[in-house]
C-alpha positions as CSV (number, residue, x, y, z in Angstrom):
1,X,-65.7,75.9,-19.8
2,X,-69.3,76.2,-20.0
3,X,-69.3,74.7,-23.7
4,X,-66.6,72.0,-22.8
5,X,-68.7,70.9,-19.8
6,X,-71.9,70.8,-22.1
7,X,-70.0,68.6,-24.6
8,X,-68.7,66.1,-22.2
9,X,-72.1,65.8,-20.4
10,X,-73.6,65.3,-23.7
11,X,-71.0,62.6,-24.9
12,X,-71.5,60.9,-21.6
13,X,-75.3,60.8,-21.7
14,X,-75.1,59.4,-25.5
15,X,-72.7,56.7,-24.3
16,X,-75.0,55.9,-21.5
17,X,-77.9,55.7,-24.0
18,X,-75.9,53.3,-26.4
19,X,-74.8,51.1,-23.5
20,X,-78.2,50.8,-22.1
21,X,-79.7,50.1,-25.6
22,X,-77.1,47.2,-26.2
23,X,-77.8,45.6,-22.8
24,X,-81.6,45.9,-23.3
25,X,-81.6,43.9,-26.4
26,X,-82.6,40.1,-26.2
27,X,-79.8,37.9,-25.7
28,X,-80.5,34.9,-27.7
29,X,-83.5,35.8,-29.6
30,X,-84.6,38.4,-32.1
31,X,-86.5,41.4,-31.3
32,X,-89.7,40.0,-32.3
33,X,-89.4,36.8,-30.4
34,X,-89.0,38.7,-27.1
35,X,-92.5,38.4,-26.2
36,X,-92.2,34.6,-25.6
37,X,-89.9,35.3,-22.9
38,X,-91.1,37.6,-20.1
39,X,-87.5,38.2,-18.7
40,X,-86.7,39.5,-22.2
41,X,-89.7,41.5,-22.6
42,X,-89.2,43.1,-19.1
43,X,-85.7,43.9,-20.1
44,X,-86.6,45.5,-23.4
45,X,-89.4,47.6,-21.7
46,X,-86.9,48.8,-18.8
47,X,-84.0,49.5,-21.3
48,X,-86.4,51.6,-23.6
49,X,-87.7,53.5,-20.6
50,X,-84.1,54.4,-19.3
51,X,-83.0,55.1,-22.9
52,X,-86.0,57.7,-23.4
53,X,-85.3,59.1,-20.0
54,X,-81.5,59.8,-20.5
55,X,-82.2,61.0,-24.0
56,X,-84.4,63.5,-22.5
57,X,-81.7,64.6,-20.2
58,X,-79.5,65.2,-23.2
59,X,-81.8,68.3,-24.1
60,X,-82.5,69.2,-20.7
61,X,-79.7,71.0,-19.1
62,X,-79.0,73.6,-16.4
63,X,-78.6,77.2,-17.6
64,X,-76.3,77.9,-14.5
65,X,-72.6,78.1,-15.7
66,X,-71.3,76.8,-12.4
67,X,-73.0,73.4,-13.1
68,X,-71.5,73.1,-16.6
69,X,-68.2,73.9,-15.2
70,X,-68.6,71.0,-12.6
71,X,-69.2,68.6,-15.7
72,X,-65.6,69.7,-17.0
73,X,-63.5,67.3,-14.5
74,X,-66.3,64.9,-14.1
75,X,-66.6,64.5,-18.0
76,X,-62.9,64.2,-18.3
77,X,-62.6,61.3,-15.8
78,X,-66.2,59.5,-16.8
79,X,-66.4,59.7,-20.6
80,X,-63.3,57.7,-21.2
81,X,-64.4,55.1,-18.7
82,X,-67.8,55.0,-20.2
83,X,-66.3,54.7,-23.9
84,X,-64.2,51.7,-22.5
85,X,-67.3,50.0,-20.9
86,X,-69.1,50.5,-24.2
87,X,-66.4,48.8,-26.3
88,X,-66.0,45.9,-23.6
89,X,-69.8,45.5,-23.7
90,X,-70.1,45.7,-27.3
């Protein structure tokens, strides 16, 4: 149960990083011309900050087995929804 909870938590956080990175990219321009539009620059900076924070959370998990067991039902419900969200956004 602990391993399954860890795997589901990790999959969910990886999908969150992927979706955040996709949403944070400039919409009409390339990455190098994002400095021309302040909104795109803010979106890139905020998205990179969120991606770094969530990626850091992947490697920082609770050693308590009860916490990982809690992720099993949560992960079984949330991981498919996150994958569907990622497919729709992409």
